[in-house]
N, C-alpha and C positions, 0 to 999 in steps of 0.2 A: 505492501500498499504505500501512497506518497503523500507524503508530507507536505504541506506548506509552511516557508519561513518567509515573511515578508511578502517578496513581490516573486521569491522564486521556487522552486519546486526538486527537493533531494529525493532520492530514493534511500530504502533501506539500509544497503548497501555502503553507501556514502554517510550516510550517519553512524553508523556503527566502526566505518574506518574513522573519518573525523571523531570519532570518542575513545576510539583505542588511541590514537595518535595524541592525544590531548592526558589521557593517561599515562601513557610511553615520557611524555616530555615531560609533567609532573613528576612521574617517579625516576627520570632522570636527575632531575636539580637542578639550579640555575642560579644565577649569581644575577647579580643588577650592577653594574658597571656605572658609577657618575662624577661628572666634569665638574670642578671645581673653579668657577672663575678666577675668584681672588685668592686662593692659596695655592693654586700650580700643582694641583693633584687630583687625582682620578682615587674617591671613595668606594670599596667594595664592599656588599650587600650580598648576603647570604639570601637566596628567595625560597626557603623552609621557615627560618628562624626570623628573617625579616632584622639580623642584628649585621652592625658593620665587623667586618671582618679584619681590613687592613685599609692604608690608604698607599698611595703609592706617588711619587711626585713625579711631575710628566716635562716642565715647564712652565713658560709663563701663560698667562689666559686663557686656560680650557677652555673649548667652548663645544661645535658640537661632536659627537664620538658615536661608534658606530662599531659592532664587531663584523669579521668577516662569515662568509656562509658555511665556515668547519667550524667557524669559535676557537679557533687557535690563536687567534689576534684581532685585538681590537685597535680603530685607529679614531686619534683625537685631535682633532684642531688647537690647533698653538698660535698666537697672534701677541708681540711687541708693541703695537697699540696701546697705549694705557685708556684704563677706563674711563667712561666717563659716567656722571648719572643720565639716567633716563628722563626724557624732556619732559617739561610742562604741557598739561592740554588745556585745551581753552574750554568752551564749554557745553561747545559740538564734539571734545575728544579729539581733536584734531593736535598735533604738538604744536608747541610754541618755539621756532627759531629765533636767533637773535637776526637783525638786518643782514641781509649777506650772508649771511651761513645758517646753513642744516644741519642736520646730522650725520652728515657724509664728509665735513669735514671736521677739522680736529685741532682744538687750540694748542694743542701738546705734541704737533709732528715732530718739531726739534726732539722730544724727547722718547719717540718711537725706538724700538729697538727691532729692527727689519731683519737680523739675524735670528732672532727668536723665533720668526713667521715659520711654521711646516706645520706638516703632520707626522705626528709622532705616532708608532708603531710601537704597540705592547704584545710580548707573550704571555697569553695567558695562563700558562703552567708557572711560569717563574714569575712573575707579575712584575715584569722590567721590560724599560722601556730599550728595544735591542733595536731601531736606527732613526731616523729622521729623513724624512723627503717631505723637498724642498717644492713647493706647489704654486708658488706665486706671493705676492704681496696682503697681508693682514688676512689668513683664511677666517671665517667663519664657521659657516654649513659645509656638508660635505655627502654626497652618496656612493653608496658601490654598484659597481656594475653587477646584474647578478650573477654573473660567473667569478665574481671577486676579484678579475685581473685590472680594475683599472675603478679610480679615486675622478669625481666631476665633484670641483672644489667653484666656492662663489670666492669669490677675492673685495673684500667690501670696498676699500678703501681705491680701488683703480678701473672699477667699472667693466669688470672679463669675470669670466669661468674659465678653467685651466681643466686640461683633459688630462690624466695624469696615468702611466703604465705603471702598475704599483712594483711589478719583478726589477725593471729596469731604473725604478726609480726617476724619470722623467717626466717631463712638460711635453706632451705630444704636440697640445696645440692650444692656442691661446686666444677666447672668443671675445671680443667687444660686445656689451652688452650696455643694459641700461645704469640707472644710478643707483648705488649703493645696494647690489645684490645679494642676497640672504639666503630663500630656500631654494634645496637642490631635489628633488625625487627624480626616481626612474621610473619607465612605465612599469607591469609587471612584465612584459615581453622581452625587456630591457633593448628595446629599440628606439624610444625616447627618452631626453632627461628634459623637465623642467626646470626652471631658472625665477625662484621672483624678485622682484626687484623693491625694496619698502618705500622710497623716496616714489619713486613716480608711480606706482602700482603697475610697472609692467610686468607681462610675464613672456618670457620667452624659450620657445619651444624648437630643442636642438636634437637632430638626429645623428644616433650615437655613433655611426658608423664614418659616416662622412664631414660629420661634426660641423656641417652646414644648419643655419636657423631655418627651420622651415615655417613656423607660424611666429607673431608676434600680437599679443591683444594684450586688455586694461584689467584689472579691479579697481575698486575704490585704495586708496592711500596705505601701504604699509602690510602687503601680505608676507606673513612671516613662513608659509609652508603649503606643502602639498600631499594628499592621499589621495589613491585612486580607490575606484571600487576592483573588485577580482571579475565580474561577469557582465556590463555593462561598461559603454564608454562615459564614462562620470565621473567628473574630477571634484575635491571639495580643496578651498583657497581660502582663508580667512582674510578679514581686513580688520588689521588691529584696530586705525584710529576709528574706522564707524562700526565697528562692533556688528559686523556682518560675517558671515560664512558664504559663500559664492560656492552656486555649485554651477560644472563648467559641462561645458557637451566637450568631451576631447575627441569626436568626429570632427568636427567644423570649429576648434577652438573658439570657444564662446561661449559667453556669461548664460546659462539658460535663467537663474534665477539669484536674487540676495537674500537670505534667511537673515532677519533679525534676531541677534541674540538677546540674553535677558539684560536688562539694565545693569550697567555697571562692566560689563564683559568686554576685555580688550582682549579678542583673540590670538594665540601665539600656535602651537604646535596643533598638528591635527591629525588623528588617526581612526582607521575604519577596524570595526572588529573579523573577528574570523569570517563570520557568517556574510557579512555586508548586509546586516541590519542596524546597526548603528552605530553613529557620528560621532568620536570624543573631540573636544575642542579644550586645550589648557587657556583661562581665561586670562591671565596677567594680574593686573590691578585688581581685579574681581576676588582672588582670590580663591575659585570656584573651576568646576572642568565639567564645562560645558553638553548635552547629551540630546543629538540631535535624530531622529527618526531615518533611516539611510533615503527609505522611498517613499514617506508623505512631508520630508523636509518638516517635521513637524518637533519644536523645542520640546524635549521631554522634560529636563527640569536641569539641574546642575546640584554638583555635589563641592560640597563646603571641603578643602583643602590648606594648604599654609599658604604662606604669603607669595603672592605673583609668581607663579608655576608657570613654569615653560617648558621643559621638554617635558612626554610626556610617553610610559612604552607600555604593552603589556607584558604579562607572564607566559610563558611557552602555553599555556592550559587555558589561555583568555580567564582564569579566575580573578585575575587580579589587573588592575592598575597601577603605574607609578608615576611620580609628579614631583618635578625637581625644582622646589621653592628657595628661589634667592633669596629673599631679604629673612625669612623665617629660618635659616641655612639648614634645611633638612628634608627628607623624602618621606611622600605620602602615601601612605600604602590603602587602597581602598577593592573594597570587596566589589565586582561588577554586578553580580547578581543582585544582592542588595543597593546597589550604590553608595555606599557609605564607608567613608574613611574607617581603619580600623587598626592603625600604627601610624606612626610619624620615627624616620632613623634620622640621628645627626648627621650630617656629611658637608663637612668643610665651615666656609667662610660663606661661600654661594653658589649653592647647586647651579649647573646650567643643561646638562644633556644626562639622558641615560639611555644607556643601551643593557639588552639581553646576553649574557654566555651563559651557554649548558656546562654542565659538569660533570657529562659522562651519563651511561647506563646502556 
């Protein structure tokens, strides 16, 4: 018998397989690796006990963090550009900049240590940095190709994206794009790379083989990240300043609609759950994670977590969501079934990103 989930239909065998994989992921164990922008460290949290296990020094201003597909390596974006406080917002939620300046500029350019700009490669077994890959100036976020051979990196202060061969440790291509690039995501088939540009609201779509820009469209200002549905040509891109979640037609590279999020939500990082039924968005200054029905676009509610959550990630079995809360210096553990925070784990001085690392099984 077929069972509908959202607008999709799953067979019994598929459901059994999904349950088996989820159970195996839970039994195998995992760790949560958290980048800390202020301390220059990565905190490692046990996924079963929710206890901090270790801190690993990695370099200056670690932000974007992702594990390799095989779980043997963790990659962390490092930057020698000094940290600035987030801009004040006007009554409409838009950032207030000094005249002649936006947050793509740096008053502290003279103090920027460009020698610190890199992607640190950590060995997950030894918990040590084994090498650094130069990927251009001021890397903030990045994505890995599905086969784990390439990094796609946003270079925030040079308005470019870098395409990097991991094995060779070389930048293969540098692509000029819009002002203040940040979010990077790869489609599930590995064919296309999406890069979001904060200040302008530009979204660039890059062919992962030719490295040519194949599409360019706009959303409201300060898009931070991208997430894709698995079985439909749809993506979700948040606009922080406007408090919106934009629904994107990925077949035609256009905005289908914009969902208004709860008052005070300044959306940052977006995720889609395993069965494509819900979208989760970290709410920034609201201190919440918003939950949206992926098919009706209905806002289902907001989960209270720590202060200014940024990076979010699901556990391998989908039971928990972890959010990195910068100003409260901790990581929230959310029970997805109940939509409640069940624990907080102290994690350095300003947690930014989170990644899942399997530990065997």
